[in-house]
N, C-alpha and C positions, 0 to 999 in steps of 0.2 A: 504493499498500499503504502508506503515511504521511499519505496527505493529509489533514487535520481530524481527528487522532490529537492525542492529550496525550500525549509521551514524556519520560522522566525517566532520564537518564545518572548512575549514581555515579561518582565520580570523572572526573567532565567535565571538571577542569581539566586531566588528563594528555596525553600526547602523542597515545591514540585517541581519548579524548574531544573533542580538540578537531577533529581529523579526521573526527571521527564528527558533530559538529555543523556544519561547513562542508560535508561530502558531503550531509548530508540537508537541508539550508537551499537547496542548490543544486537538489535532485533533487525534492524534495515541499515541500507546502505544510503544516507542523502547524499543529496547531491552539496545540499550544506547545511547545516545548522545553526542559525543564528540567534544570541543571545543578548536580546536588545534588554537592556536597564540603564539605571542611571546614578549608580554607584559604582564607581573605579575601582575603588578597592576589593569590594567583592567580585568582582572582575579578574582582578588579579588574583585571588583566593582561588577563584574557580579557575581559572587557567593553569593551575597548580596541578588539577585534577581533569580537566578536559585540554589538554595542550591542541592549540589552534595551527601551528606548524607555520606561523605568519607565511614567510619568504617562501618554503618550495609547496606548501598548498597541500601536504599530503595528508592532513586532517580536514574533514569536511566542518569542524568548528570554527565559529567567526562570533566575534566581540564589539556590539555597538553599545556606545555612551549615548544616553537618550531618554527623555522625559514624556510617558503617554500624554502630558498636556502640552506638546510641541508638535502642532501637527504637521507644519513642516517636515520635521524630523521625522515624523512616522513616514510621512507621503516618500522621503528619502530615502528609508531605510527598506519600505515594502517593495521597491521597484524589483522586478524577476523573481519574487515571493510567491507563493503557492499556495500555502496554508499556514497558518497565523494562531498561535495561538497564546488567547489574551489572559496573564496570569497577573500583571501587575495591579497591586490595589495598597490603601491603608485598608488594615482591617481589623488593628488594636480596637476594641471597643473605647477604651478610657480616652485613648488619644483622638479616636476620632467624637467623641463628644465634646474633648476642650479646643481641638483646632477643627471645627466646623467645615471651615470656607476651605481648608486644604484638602480636607476627604471629600466635598464637592468636585473640588479639582480634578482632584482623582479619580474617585472611583466614577464620577458622572462624566464631566466634562471630557477627561481621558478616553470614556468608552463610546463616546460622541466621535472623538477625533480616531481612535482604531477604526471604527464604521467608514467613515468619511475617506482615511488615506485607504483603506483596504480597498473602497469601492473604485478610486481615482487610478490607484495603481494595478488592478486585474487581477485580484488574490484571487484566489477560487473557492477556499473554505475558511472559513473563521469559527472558531469556539472559545467561548468565553468561560472561565472559571467565576461561580457562584458559591453560595453558600446560604444553610440553612435559615440562615437569620433573615436573608432576603424575603421570606413567607411572612406575613402580617407581623412586618418588622414592628419593634418597639425602642430601638435605637440608633441614630444618626449611620453607622455602618450598615444595618442591614439596610435602610431606607434607600442607602446610595447604591447598595447592590443591587435593589429591587429596581431601582429607575435604570441601573446599569440593563438590567435582564430584557426591559421594557424596552431598551434602544436596540438591543441585537435581535429579539425577536420579530421587531416591526423595521429593521434594516433593511430586511428585501425590496419594500416599498420606494426606498430611496434611489438601488440599482437600476431598476426598472428590467428591463428584458436580460442586464447582463448577466453572463453565468458566473454569480457567486452566491454562496449557501453563507447561513449564518445560524450559530446553535449557541445555545447555553447548557453547563452540564452543573448541575446544583448538588451537592452532598453535602455532610456532617464532618464535624470539628475531625481533623488529621491526627492520629496518635504521634507525638512526637516532635509534630512542626512547632515551627517558633512560634511561642506565645503560649506551647500547650502548658495544662499543667502539670503534667509528669515531672518535669525538672524542679518545678515548685514544692513537689510533694519529696521531692530527692532531699532538696536541700533543708524543708523542716524537719524531715527524720532526725537529723542530727540533735534536733530541741528534745525531741519526743514527745512535740504536740504538732498536729497537723489541724490548720484552718480548714473548714468546711465550712460553705454558705449555706444551704439548707441540706437537709438528710434526707429531702424527698427529690433532689432534683435527678436530671436523666439527660442524658447524651446521647445524637446518633458518634458512633464511633466507625472510621476506614481509617486500613495503613495508609503509607502514603504511595505505596505501589501499586494498592488496589485503586486509588485515586487517579492514579497514569494509568493504569490496563484500562479503566474506566473510559476518560478520556480516546484513548486509543480507536476503542470500540465504537465509540459516539461517532468519531472522525468518521471511520469508515458506513457508518449504517446514517448518519445525518441528512435529511431531506432539506432540511431549513426551518428557520421559525418555531423550532420548538425547544423545549427544556426537557433535558434528562436528569432523571433522578433513580438512583441504586436503591436498589434495595439491600440494608444494610441492618446488622445489630444496631440495638442498644444498652449503654449501660449505667448503671449508677454510678454517681458520685461517690458514694461511701463504699461502693465495693473497690473502685481503683485504690481508692486510699488504704483500704485493707489489704490489697496489693499488693503495694510498694510498703508499706510499714503497718504490718499488723500489729507490732508490739507497743505502739502509740497509742495515746489517746485524740481524741479531737473536738476540738471548740470552734463551735456554731456559732460562726461571726453575721448571718444573714446573708440576704440578695444585695448583690452592688447594684447602682442605677444602670437601667439600658440592659438588664441581665434576667432572662428567662427562667422559670420554673423546670418548664420541659421545651423542647426546640419540635417547630415543626415546618416540615419541608412539603408538604400540600396541604392546603387546607379546604372545607369544605367547597369554596367557592370553584378553587381552581379544578378540583378533581369532576366539577363537569365536563368538564375539557380535558378530560383525562383518560389514558388509556394504560392498561396494567397488561406488563411481560412477565417473564418466568420469571427474571433478574431484575426487573428495573419498570420505570414509569414513565411515560412522555406526555407532558402539559404541554396544550396548545394546538396544533395542527392538526384538525379533525380527521384530515385525509391520511394522518401516518401510519403507515402498517410495518414497518422495520422490516428486517428479513426473514420475518417469519409471521405463522398465519394465529397465532397463541396470543396477542392482543384482544383483550376485553374491556369494554367501559367500563370505569370507578362505578360502584352502585349508590347511590342517591344517598347524601350524608357523609360520605368515607371522607376519610383525613388519615394524612401518615403522618402519626406523631410518635417521640419518643416515648413518650409514658407506656403509650396504649401497642406498640409494637410488640410481635408475635417471637421475633427473636433478639435474645437477650445474651450479652455473652456474663461469663461465672468468672467468678474472682481468680479459680484457676486459667482460665483465658488468658483473661488482663495481665495476670504474675508474666504467661507465655509474650507477651505483646511487651511488658515492662523489660522483661532480659532481653529483647530483640532492640529495643530501645537502647538499653546500654554497651550492646556490643557495637551498635553503632556511634554510640558516644561516650566513647570509655573514661571521659573526664567526669563521667558521673560514677565510676566502678566504686569509688571509695563511700559513697553516699548508700550502695544497695548491697553492697558485700560486707558480711554474708548474707545468701540470700534465705528466709526465712519462711518456714510455709506458712500460707493463709490459714486465718483463722478469724472468727467474727466474736466483734466486740460491742 
């Protein structure tokens, strides 16, 4: 699917971007794989992992410094690009609440710029990454990502008869990504006390690799104007705390501003235009049929919520995920060694 293609990923130095590049280079032979981001230091650090062999051009990797807020820079970067993965965003909820104008410039204006540049440069496919917080948003981050979702699902109308497809991928919290609660709990473990916002809190969870795989699957099956939602398990925040530090006590501190008790990826309103498949949902385009005929309309009043999900991660499964996180981030080994058996507290 990606052999011989020119691919660009915005926000390519982030957790998802690096895993995406690693996976694409392992499975395919792209003509070029372009990392577009605004932080030259992160690009320098990424180059140590993914050399670009700039002079001899032996590697497909390329690095471009730029910001999605700059439409002209995007237009220049998108020349000859066939596939764009839009992963750039300001995503820390407290930071977006404190800097609303900056969040809007990156997450909303940036989405508009990506769409305009992609159309003008002749890109063939664009997939934008979204979040469960875009469904019924209660914080600015979620609101900006909802705006972004609407921009991408309506973008084809701006392209007219041009051969270009836009789609959105929406999924839950990524295990071990930047901003994840796992490093917080690992650091707190030394004190013997872990802070829990609310004992009832639940979240959707997906691994970084699962997120990349889902985006690649959607890239192949997308027909345009749709939002893809994977079927993924839920977890209880308390269970994650038990998996990381079963010997510690928990202190309840209350839900923070802009935070939900449970996450929703499809609400009752969206479900009316949603089709369900074996491993995913598709919101939006009523004519969508995917790559097989298993899709069915969702029943009246359906919603896909983390607290009513039928698939749950156990404490033991969460411990396995934490072990994998430690293997990938050895700087946290001291906080997690020795591994204790999970017990209920």
